[in-house]
Structure formats: C-alpha cells, structure tokens
C-alpha positions as CSV (number, residue, x, y, z in Angstrom):
1,M,-7.5,16.3,15.9
2,K,-8.6,16.0,12.5
3,T,-5.1,14.8,11.3
4,K,-5.3,12.1,14.1
5,I,-8.5,10.6,13.3
6,G,-7.2,10.5,9.5
7,I,-4.1,8.7,10.6
8,L,-6.4,6.2,12.5
9,I,-8.7,5.8,9.5
10,T,-5.8,5.3,7.3
11,A,-4.1,2.7,9.5
12,M,-7.3,0.8,9.5
13,I,-7.6,0.9,5.7
14,G,-3.9,-0.2,5.6
15,F,-4.5,-3.3,7.6
16,V,-7.5,-4.2,5.9
17,L,-5.6,-3.9,2.4
18,G,-2.4,-5.5,3.8
19,F,-4.2,-8.4,5.0
20,F,-7.1,-8.8,2.5
21,G,-4.9,-7.8,-0.4
22,V,-1.4,-8.3,-0.1
23,I,-1.4,-11.5,1.9
24,V,-4.2,-12.9,-0.3
25,S,-1.9,-11.9,-3.3
26,I,1.0,-13.9,-2.1
27,F,-1.0,-17.0,-1.1
28,A,-3.2,-17.2,-4.2
29,D,-3.2,-20.6,-5.9
30,G,-2.2,-20.5,-9.5
31,D,0.6,-19.7,-11.8
32,I,2.9,-16.7,-11.5
33,F,0.8,-14.6,-13.8
34,E,-2.2,-14.9,-11.7
35,K,-0.1,-13.7,-8.6
36,L,1.3,-10.7,-10.8
37,N,-2.0,-9.6,-12.0
38,T,-3.5,-9.7,-8.3
39,A,-0.3,-7.8,-7.2
40,F,-0.7,-5.2,-9.8
41,V,-4.4,-4.7,-8.9
42,I,-3.5,-4.2,-5.3
43,L,-0.9,-1.8,-6.5
44,L,-3.4,0.4,-8.5
45,I,-5.7,0.5,-5.2
46,Y,-2.5,1.6,-3.1
47,G,-2.1,4.3,-5.7
48,A,-5.6,5.4,-5.9
49,L,-6.0,5.7,-2.3
50,S,-2.7,7.4,-1.8
51,C,-3.8,10.1,-4.6
52,I,-7.2,10.4,-2.5
53,L,-4.8,11.2,0.4
54,G,-2.8,13.4,-1.2
55,L,-6.0,15.4,-2.4
56,L,-7.1,15.5,1.2
57,Y,-4.0,16.0,3.3
58,K,-1.5,18.0,0.8
59,S,0.8,19.4,3.7
60,T,1.1,15.8,5.4
61,Y,0.6,13.4,2.6
62,K,3.9,11.6,3.1
63,K,2.8,10.6,6.8
64,F,-0.6,9.2,5.7
65,V,1.1,7.3,2.6
66,I,3.4,5.8,5.0
67,T,0.6,4.9,7.5
68,L,-1.3,3.3,4.7
69,S,1.5,1.2,3.1
70,L,3.3,-0.1,6.4
71,P,0.9,-3.0,7.2
72,G,1.2,-4.4,3.8
73,I,5.1,-4.2,4.0
74,V,4.8,-5.4,7.5
75,F,2.9,-8.6,6.5
76,L,5.5,-9.1,3.6
77,I,8.5,-9.0,6.1
78,I,6.7,-11.5,8.5
79,Y,6.1,-13.7,5.6
80,L,9.4,-13.2,4.4
81,F,11.1,-14.8,7.3
82,S,9.2,-18.1,6.8
83,E,9.5,-18.2,2.9
84,F,12.0,-16.2,1.4
85,N,11.2,-15.0,-2.2
86,I,13.1,-12.1,-3.8
87,M,9.9,-11.1,-5.3
88,Y,8.5,-10.0,-2.1
89,I,11.4,-7.5,-1.5
90,G,10.3,-5.9,-4.8
91,Y,6.7,-6.1,-3.9
92,M,7.5,-4.0,-0.8
93,F,9.5,-1.5,-3.1
94,L,6.5,-1.2,-5.2
95,I,4.0,-0.7,-2.6
96,L,5.9,2.2,-1.1
97,T,6.7,3.5,-4.6
98,T,3.2,3.7,-5.8
99,S,1.9,4.8,-2.8
100,F,4.3,7.6,-2.9
101,V,3.9,8.3,-6.4
102,G,-0.1,8.4,-5.7
103,G,0.2,10.8,-3.0
104,S,2.3,13.1,-4.8
105,I,-0.1,13.0,-8.0
106,G,-2.9,13.7,-5.5
107,K,-1.0,16.8,-3.9
108,K,-0.2,18.4,-7.7
109,I,-3.9,17.9,-8.4
110,H,-5.1,20.0,-5.4
111,N,-2.7,22.7,-6.3
C-alpha cells in the first residue's frame, strides 16, 4: 500500500514538474542561453527528487524514477510532433539520465 501511494504521489509531482517545468522551459521567451539555464535547473530538480526517491525506496527506486520522469518526457513528445527540434530529444535523454543517476546516488547513500 505504501508503494502504491508513493507512486501516485510521485506521478503527481512528475506531472507538475513536467507541466510547470519542462513545458515552461521550452516555451520561455528569450535567447538559447536562457532556455538552457532553465532546462539545467529543471534537470537539477529531477536529480534531487530522484535522489530523495532513491533514499526512500531503495529496492524499487527505478519504478519511481520512471514515474517521476515520464510526464515530462510525454509532454516533450507531444510538443515534438507539433514543432520538431532535435534538442528536445536530447532533453528527454537528459531527463531520464539525470533521474536515474540521482536515484542511484540516493540508493548508494542509503546503503
């Protein structure tokens, strides 16, 4: 039961982070450096939240990391169909990579 509630809460946090973080970072008005800085902050947040999930759920952290990062990736895929930009594919890869690295760091700290 604890795991199911945790996944539900993680999915809600992932949706909020994907909608108000990832989508805002690609719609930001400004030059490319402003967008990259915003994306970097969003990636740091994904890493920190995944580290916390790795600390809390060390045996099943991968399930939580996927649940956290999936909404942001889905938002990017949807936007990718309307306006293709190769950087969005890299952004998706970085979201997953940062989340998994953060989760594994949290798991190692827990041990």
